[in-house]
ROZAKE-870651 format. One record per atom (N, C-alpha, C, O): residue number from 1; residue in one letter; x, y, z. Coordinates in Angstrom, 3 decimals, decimal comma. Layout:
REM residues N
PT   n res        x        y        z
PT NUM   A        X        Y        Z
...
***
This chain:
REM residues 47
PT   n res        x        y        z
PT   1   M  -11,614    8,646  -34,036
PT   1   M  -11,711    9,826  -33,182
PT   1   M  -10,675    9,840  -32,082
PT   1   M  -10,179   10,892  -31,679
PT   2   A  -10,358    8,649  -31,603
PT   2   A   -9,439    8,515  -30,511
PT   2   A   -8,066    9,138  -30,877
PT   2   A   -7,441    9,816  -30,061
PT   3   S   -7,638    8,896  -32,077
PT   3   S   -6,325    9,407  -32,512
PT   3   S   -6,350   10,928  -32,608
PT   3   S   -5,346   11,557  -32,275
PT   4   E   -7,416   11,538  -33,035
PT   4   E   -7,546   12,965  -33,081
PT   4   E   -7,599   13,545  -31,634
PT   4   E   -7,007   14,598  -31,400
PT   5   L   -8,269   12,910  -30,682
PT   5   L   -8,308   13,438  -29,376
PT   5   L   -6,860   13,339  -28,755
PT   5   L   -6,390   14,242  -28,063
PT   6   Y   -6,210   12,203  -29,048
PT   6   Y   -4,858   12,047  -28,482
PT   6   Y   -3,869   13,074  -29,052
PT   6   Y   -2,985   13,570  -28,353
PT   7   A   -4,048   13,374  -30,346
PT   7   A   -3,202   14,392  -30,945
PT   7   A   -3,392   15,742  -30,376
PT   7   A   -2,441   16,522  -30,315
PT   8   A   -4,601   16,065  -29,947
PT   8   A   -4,920   17,382  -29,387
PT   8   A   -4,678   17,452  -27,855
PT   8   A   -4,698   18,534  -27,267
PT   9   A   -4,460   16,334  -27,255
PT   9   A   -4,305   16,288  -25,762
PT   9   A   -2,955   16,939  -25,414
PT   9   A   -1,996   16,887  -26,184
PT  10   P   -2,923   17,568  -24,193
PT  10   P   -1,724   18,135  -23,720
PT  10   P   -0,781   16,866  -23,292
PT  10   P   -1,269   15,789  -22,948
PT  11   R    0,509   17,098  -23,348
PT  11   R    1,452   16,086  -22,990
PT  11   R    1,860   16,246  -21,578
PT  11   R    1,901   17,376  -21,092
PT  12   P    2,184   15,136  -20,840
PT  12   P    2,252   13,738  -21,352
PT  12   P    0,861   13,157  -21,587
PT  12   P   -0,085   13,550  -20,904
PT  13   A    0,720   12,286  -22,478
PT  13   A   -0,600   11,672  -22,832
PT  13   A   -0,265   10,177  -23,254
PT  13   A    0,841    9,878  -23,703
PT  14   T   -1,223    9,319  -23,092
PT  14   T   -1,097    7,963  -23,600
PT  14   T   -2,348    7,619  -24,339
PT  14   T   -3,462    8,010  -23,992
PT  15   L   -2,100    6,847  -25,403
PT  15   L   -3,200    6,291  -26,240
PT  15   L   -3,220    4,860  -26,157
PT  15   L   -2,228    4,213  -26,493
PT  16   L   -4,290    4,300  -25,728
PT  16   L   -4,403    2,780  -25,568
PT  16   L   -5,510    2,360  -26,593
PT  16   L   -6,684    2,689  -26,427
PT  17   L   -5,099    1,653  -27,611
PT  17   L   -6,063    1,184  -28,668
PT  17   L   -6,198   -0,291  -28,373
PT  17   L   -5,193   -0,982  -28,204
PT  18   I   -7,411   -0,784  -28,308
PT  18   I   -7,762   -2,199  -28,091
PT  18   I   -8,069   -2,818  -29,400
PT  18   I   -8,984   -2,358  -30,084
PT  19   E   -7,351   -3,850  -29,803
PT  19   E   -7,544   -4,481  -31,126
PT  19   E   -8,936   -5,100  -31,109
PT  19   E   -9,295   -5,859  -30,209
PT  20   G   -9,701   -4,750  -32,128
PT  20   G  -11,082   -5,194  -32,218
PT  20   G  -12,105   -4,358  -31,413
PT  20   G  -13,314   -4,562  -31,515
PT  21   G  -11,579   -3,417  -30,617
PT  21   G  -12,384   -2,613  -29,778
PT  21   G  -13,198   -1,567  -30,469
PT  21   G  -12,711   -0,930  -31,403
PT  22   E  -14,351   -1,374  -30,072
PT  22   E  -15,232   -0,313  -30,595
PT  22   E  -15,781    0,471  -29,429
PT  22   E  -15,483    0,153  -28,278
PT  23   H  -16,560    1,468  -29,691
PT  23   H  -16,995    2,384  -28,533
PT  23   H  -17,651    1,585  -27,473
PT  23   H  -17,382    1,868  -26,306
PT  24   N  -18,510    0,585  -27,738
PT  24   N  -19,311   -0,067  -26,773
PT  24   N  -18,698   -1,369  -26,187
PT  24   N  -19,189   -1,896  -25,190
PT  25   N  -17,615   -1,876  -26,827
PT  25   N  -17,063   -3,210  -26,347
PT  25   N  -15,615   -3,214  -25,928
PT  25   N  -15,115   -4,241  -25,470
PT  26   S  -14,918   -2,089  -26,069
PT  26   S  -13,516   -2,144  -25,753
PT  26   S  -13,153   -2,486  -24,284
PT  26   S  -12,141   -3,119  -23,983
PT  27   G  -14,057   -2,019  -23,402
PT  27   G  -13,858   -2,408  -21,922
PT  27   G  -14,089   -3,870  -21,711
PT  27   G  -13,385   -4,489  -20,913
PT  28   A  -15,026   -4,440  -22,376
PT  28   A  -15,235   -5,878  -22,189
PT  28   A  -14,162   -6,797  -22,798
PT  28   A  -13,764   -7,815  -22,231
PT  29   I  -13,726   -6,372  -23,978
PT  29   I  -12,637   -7,273  -24,631
PT  29   I  -11,233   -6,839  -24,266
PT  29   I  -10,284   -7,597  -24,468
PT  30   G  -11,081   -5,669  -23,747
PT  30   G   -9,716   -5,157  -23,426
PT  30   G   -9,451   -4,911  -21,957
PT  30   G   -8,612   -4,086  -21,594
PT  31   W  -10,175   -5,635  -21,112
PT  31   W  -10,153   -5,324  -19,665
PT  31   W   -8,714   -5,562  -19,080
PT  31   W   -8,308   -4,882  -18,138
PT  32   V   -7,989   -6,501  -19,638
PT  32   V   -6,635   -6,809  -19,121
PT  32   V   -5,691   -5,587  -19,537
PT  32   V   -4,887   -5,124  -18,728
PT  33   E   -5,813   -5,123  -20,736
PT  33   E   -5,102   -3,950  -21,172
PT  33   E   -5,380   -2,671  -20,390
PT  33   E   -4,476   -1,912  -20,040
PT  34   Y   -6,741   -2,456  -20,120
PT  34   Y   -7,143   -1,309  -19,351
PT  34   Y   -6,576   -1,409  -17,918
PT  34   Y   -6,064   -0,435  -17,366
PT  35   R   -6,679   -2,555  -17,367
PT  35   R   -6,201   -2,751  -15,911
PT  35   R   -4,667   -2,493  -15,898
PT  35   R   -4,166   -1,824  -14,995
PT  36   S   -3,956   -3,005  -16,861
PT  36   S   -2,516   -2,774  -16,895
PT  36   S   -2,147   -1,315  -17,081
PT  36   S   -1,238   -0,809  -16,423
PT  37   A   -2,879   -0,613  -18,013
PT  37   A   -2,592    0,807  -18,237
PT  37   A   -2,963    1,631  -17,004
PT  37   A   -2,223    2,538  -16,624
PT  38   L   -4,100    1,324  -16,378
PT  38   L   -4,487    2,052  -15,193
PT  38   L   -3,472    1,862  -14,071
PT  38   L   -3,107    2,824  -13,396
PT  39   S   -3,015    0,628  -13,868
PT  39   S   -2,030    0,338  -12,828
PT  39   S   -0,759    1,115  -13,083
PT  39   S   -0,214    1,716  -12,157
PT  40   A   -0,259    1,123  -14,340
PT  40   A    0,938    1,891  -14,680
PT  40   A    0,709    3,369  -14,413
PT  40   A    1,622    4,042  -13,934
PT  41   F   -0,448    3,890  -14,697
PT  41   F   -0,706    5,323  -14,539
PT  41   F   -0,697    5,648  -13,049
PT  41   F   -0,147    6,677  -12,658
PT  42   I   -1,291    4,800  -12,204
PT  42   I   -1,316    5,057  -10,780
PT  42   I    0,052    5,017  -10,200
PT  42   I    0,405    5,887   -9,404
PT  43   K    0,881    3,997  -10,582
PT  43   K    2,206    3,883  -10,102
PT  43   K    3,010    5,074  -10,465
PT  43   K    3,825    5,511   -9,653
PT  44   Q    2,835    5,662  -11,682
PT  44   Q    3,612    6,757  -12,203
PT  44   Q    3,174    8,034  -11,497
PT  44   Q    4,000    8,924  -11,297
PT  45   N    1,909    8,157  -11,113
PT  45   N    1,379    9,416  -10,649
PT  45   N    1,033    9,460   -9,177
PT  45   N    0,597   10,511   -8,709
PT  46   A    1,200    8,373   -8,403
PT  46   A    0,869    8,340   -7,020
PT  46   A    1,906    9,225   -6,213
PT  46   A    3,079    9,334   -6,571
PT  47   R    1,438    9,775   -5,224
PT  47   R    2,374   10,546   -4,449
PT  47   R    2,373   10,128   -3,020
PT  47   R    3,118   10,685   -2,214
***
């Protein structure tokens, strides 16, 4: 479903897929990736 939501999202948009991640565990196993993506988003959008 993530790919479908990403395809429908207005641009710019970013899709972060966590290898082995599922609905309930992606935050736990992908916290490094999430932190990196969030930091990049903040740097790009901070005013």
